[in-house]
N, C-alpha and C positions, 0 to 999 in steps of 0.2 A: 574440676570445679564444676556446682552444677548452677542453673538459674532455671529461677523460676517466673511464667510468662499465661496469662492469660488474655486471651482474644477476645473478642466485644465486636462485633457487625455493625455496631451500630456508633460511629465517630465521634460523637457527643457524649461516649457513657466513660469518657472515662475516668469517672472522679465515683462511679457506682465499683457494686459489690462484685468483684469474681465469680463468672459464672461457672466458671473452668478454670483448674487450673495444672501445666503441666511441667512440667520440672527436664530441665533439657540443662547437654553437656552444654557449658558455657565458651570451651574452645572450638562447636561447632558452629555458634555463631559468629565467632570470633571469626575464623575462619574463611566463611563463604559470604559472607554480610557486612561490607562497611559498612552503614549506617550503624548497626549492634558494635559493632569493632571501636566509634569512637565513642559512641552511648558508654561502654562501659572505660572509653581510657580516660573519661571526668575523673577525677577525685568526688568522693561524696563521704557524705559524714558517717554517726556512729549506725542513721538508721537503712543502711544499704539497698537498695530497692531494688527486690529477685533473690533477696537471700531469704525470705520465710516464704510461711501459705501467709503469713497475715499484711505480705510487703508483698505482692508477686510485682510484677513488671508486667500493666494494664498495653491491650497492644489494637488500641480502637482502628476499627476499619475492618478486620477483619473476622470471619465468619470461623469457628469453632470446627467448621468441614476444610478450610481453604488451606485449616492452620495444618492440620493433622494429614492433606496429603503434600502440603510443602517439605512437614517432617519424613515422608515417606522418601520422597525426594534424596533430602539431605544426610539423612541416617542410615541410608544405603549409598554412597560416595559413588560407586561404581559406576551405577546411573547415571549422572552427573555428565562423563563423558562417555558414556557406550552409545555405540549406534544402535542398538537395540532400544527400543522407545519402551518407556516404563509402562505399568498396565495403570491409567489412567484412561480415563473416557477427556469425551474433547474439554467440557467444561468443567472435569477437574485440572486439565491443562493450564484450563483457561484463568483459575481460580492462584494455581501455583503461578504464570505469569507476572497476574496482576499484585503477587505479593512480593517475588523476587525484584520488581521495579519497584513499588516502593521501598524495600528495606533493601537496594543499591547493589543488591546480588549478581552481581555480571556474566558470571560462568553461567551458573543454573540459568539466570534468562537468553541465555544465547544456543543453550541445551533446549529450553523450551520453545524459545522460537524455533529452532531447527525441527523440536517434533511435533510441530502446530506446522505449520505451512504447508506440507501436505493437503492440510486438513482445510487449512482457510482459503487454498484454491476452488474450493468446490464452492465456498460459500459466493450468494452476489455479491457485484460490483459496492450497492450501495454496503455492505456490509464486510466487507476488504475494509471500506476508507475507514467506518465508526468502528472497530478495532484498531486500525494502525493508531487510527488521532489519539482512542485511548489508552493503548498500551504505549504508543511512539513507537512503529514499527514503519521506515521508511518505504518496503519493501510492500508492505501489504498496503499501505495508503495511495504507494504509487501505482500498486497493482490495476487495485478498485480507479482509481482518478480514468487509467490507461482504459479497461472495458471502455466506460462509457466514454469518452470521448472521442473511441474509436465507433460509437453508435451513436452520438449527440442529434445527430436528426431521426432519428426516430425512438429513442425511449422518450418511456414516460415522467417527462421534466416536472410534475408537480409531483410524484410519489417520491424525485429525488430528494426533492424541497422540503418536503412531509417531513424527509431523517435530516437532511443536511442545511438545507435552510436557500431559499432563489440566490445567497450570494455566493455560493460554492457553488450553484447550477450555474450563473453566469459568467465564472471560470469558468466553470467546465466545458461552455459553451468557447469562451476563447481561446481554450487550448485544441479543441476539436478543429474548431475553422483556422485559427493560424497553422495549425498541421498541413490542414488541407490545403491549403495557397501554398505552402513549402514543399510541391509532391512535381517530384520535378521526370522529366520525360524525356529522353534524348535516344537520337536514332543514328545508326551509325553513317548514313550514307542521305540523299537527296529527292524528293521525286517532285512528281508533276499534279498538277489535278485535271481529273480529266473533264471536268466541266469548261476551267476557266486556262487549262493549260499551265495557268502560273510554276513554276518550283520554286518549290515552300522547304525547310531544314525541317525537319522534326527539332520542337526545341519545348521546354519549360512554359507552357501555360494553361492560364486556370479551364476549372470544368466546365465554366460556362463558354458561350458562346458570344461575349462581347469582347468584345476586342473589334482593335483597327488593326490595320496592318494583317500579319501575315502568321500562322501558327497551324497546329494539328492537334485534333480534339481524338479522345480516344475509348474508345466505345470498352463491353463488355470483354471479357480476357475470355476468349473463343481459339479454335485455331489459329485461326489468322486473328490479326486485330485491324480495326475497322477504322478509322481516321476520313475525317471531313475538312475541307478546305476553310479555313477560318478568312482568307482575304472577302473585302468589303461588293467586292464586286459577284460572291456567292453569295451573302447574308441573303439570308428570307428565300430562297430556291428552292422548293420541294423535291424530293426524292431522288437529289443531287450524287451524281455515281459515285462514290466514296473511293480515297485511296485502303489499298487492302497491304497491308505489312504485315509481310512473317514477322515471329515472333522475336525466331533469332537474330532478328538486324534492332533490338528494341532495347532498350533498357532502361528500365523504373527504380529510381529511390524512393524506396518505404518511405513516409512521415515520422522523423523523427520525436512519440508524443511525449518518452519518457524526460526529452531535455524540455521541450515545451513546460512539460507540468512543475521540473527542479527552476524555470524561473519562473510559472505562476503562485506557484501555491510555495516559493521559498521560503517565508520567514514559518511556517506549517512545518516546514521539511528538516528545518534545522535545530528543532526540538524534540527532533525525533531522533535512533539515534539504532543503529543495525540496520 
C-alpha cells in the first residue's frame, strides 16, 4: 500500500495546496517512524488522508530537499545500519536529523548522529551547544559546554551571550569556577620551605595565595613543578625560594567538567537523549 505525502517548509501552510506530492510505501514509514505508525493506526472515515492526490498528508515544517534526503536513507535501508556514511553533505545530514527527530525515527536518528558527530567536533563550542539544544543531542551540548567552561577566563563572553544569552554565560562561568575549585593536588611526601623551614604537605589548595595555614601552590607544568610556601610568615615576600618537586611525586586529579555540567544544566539535559 502507498501513501501520498506533501512536504511544506512553512509550518503554518498545512491548509494550502500541495506543492509536490510523493508516493511512498506505507510499510516503510511504519517501520522507521513511530509518529507515522501511530498516525496510520487511527481509524479514519471514507476520505482517508494520504490515499489520493487530492488528499495527501501535508507535512508542515519540512522542505522538499529535506524530505528527499530522508527518503534516500529510508529507501536504501542498508545505509541505516551500515558503518559507511551515506553520500550526503553535512547540511543534508542535518536536515535528515531534523526530520528523524520530528517524526520519532529513533534508529535513523542514532545513525545520523553517529555520522554527524565527527563533523560536529570540528565546529565551534557555541555551534556545538546550539546544535545540541536544537536537536536534543546531549553529547554535542555537553561537549560545547565543556569547551567553553574550560576557557571561561579567556573566552569572549559577549559573543557567547549574543547567541546563547547571558543566563547561559552565567551558568558556564559557574561550571568553570566550580571545576577549578575542585582541582586536587596531592603529593607522596612532605617538604620543607627554604625560607621559613616549616614542614608542609602538598594538599588540595586554591590557585591563589589568599589562604591561612599551610599548603603548596603549583606553577606551570615543566620538567619539575615549582611550589611556593603558603604559610603566613612567607606571605608577601618577593623572590622567595621555591620548593621544587619532581613530577613523579605529584598526583593531579583533573577537574570533572562533565559532572559539573550535568548538575548546572540538569533541566536541559533531561530533555535530551543520546
